[in-house]
C-alpha positions as CSV (number, residue, x, y, z in Angstrom):
1,M,3.7,17.0,19.2
2,Q,0.0,15.3,19.1
3,I,-0.4,17.2,16.1
4,V,2.4,15.2,13.9
5,F,1.5,12.1,15.0
6,I,-2.3,13.2,13.9
7,I,-1.1,14.5,9.8
8,V,1.3,10.7,10.1
9,W,-1.8,8.9,11.3
10,S,-4.0,10.9,8.7
11,L,-1.1,9.7,5.3
12,L,-0.9,6.0,6.9
13,N,-4.6,5.6,7.0
14,A,-5.3,7.6,3.2
15,A,-2.1,5.9,1.7
16,E,-4.5,2.1,3.3
17,L,-7.7,3.4,1.5
18,L,-5.8,4.0,-1.2
19,L,-4.7,1.2,-1.8
20,L,-7.8,0.0,-0.9
21,F,-8.6,1.2,-3.7
22,R,-6.1,-0.3,-6.2
23,A,-7.0,-3.4,-5.5
24,I,-10.5,-3.1,-5.7
25,L,-10.0,-1.8,-9.1
26,S,-6.8,-4.3,-10.5
27,W,-9.9,-7.4,-9.6
28,L,-12.6,-5.0,-12.6
29,P,-11.7,-4.3,-15.9
30,V,-11.5,-0.3,-15.4
31,S,-8.7,0.5,-17.2
32,G,-8.0,5.0,-17.4
33,R,-6.8,7.9,-15.1
34,I,-7.9,6.8,-11.9
35,T,-5.6,4.0,-12.5
36,D,-3.4,5.3,-13.9
37,I,-3.4,8.2,-11.2
38,L,-3.8,5.3,-7.6
39,E,-0.5,3.8,-9.7
40,R,2.0,6.7,-10.6
41,V,0.1,7.2,-6.1
42,T,0.6,4.7,-4.6
43,E,3.1,2.2,-6.5
44,P,6.2,4.9,-4.4
45,I,4.4,3.3,-1.4
46,I,4.9,-0.5,-2.9
47,M,8.4,-0.1,-4.3
48,P,10.8,-0.7,-1.2
49,M,8.5,-3.9,-0.3
50,R,8.9,-5.4,-4.1
51,V,12.6,-4.4,-3.0
52,L,12.9,-6.2,-0.9
53,F,11.3,-9.5,-2.1
54,D,13.2,-8.9,-5.0
55,R,16.3,-9.5,-3.1
56,L,15.0,-12.3,-0.5
57,G,14.1,-14.3,-3.7
58,I,10.2,-14.0,-1.7
59,E,8.8,-16.4,-4.7
60,L,5.9,-18.4,-4.0
61,G,4.4,-18.3,-7.4
62,I,0.8,-17.5,-6.6
63,P,-1.1,-15.0,-8.3
64,I,-1.0,-12.6,-5.3
65,D,0.9,-9.5,-5.0
66,L,3.3,-9.5,-1.8
67,P,4.5,-7.3,-1.2
68,Y,1.8,-5.4,-2.4
69,L,-0.1,-7.3,0.7
70,A,3.3,-6.5,3.2
71,T,2.6,-2.6,2.0
72,F,-1.1,-3.8,3.3
73,I,-0.8,-5.1,6.8
74,L,2.0,-2.4,7.6
75,L,0.6,0.6,6.2
76,S,-2.4,-0.5,9.0
77,V,0.0,-1.5,11.9
78,L,2.1,1.3,11.8
79,S,-2.1,3.2,11.9
80,S,-2.8,1.3,15.2
81,I,0.4,1.8,16.5
82,L,-0.1,4.8,16.9
83,T,-3.2,5.5,17.9
84,I,-2.3,3.3,20.7
């Protein structure tokens, strides 16, 4: 059972790192294969939160991707819970 927690924790941490890397690259004038791959890998992780925000009508008109931020925070919280 502990191996399952380790695998899930590792996947959550990998997703966090990929999301962080995507955020950093979004601030730089970089485009190409790496950004395409990051988008393809991370967008399915973010999409449920985007759908939820759309259904709830949450849009503050600020230049921050709130579903992205909420997903990152949720992954961090889940990862922290698994380490307890």
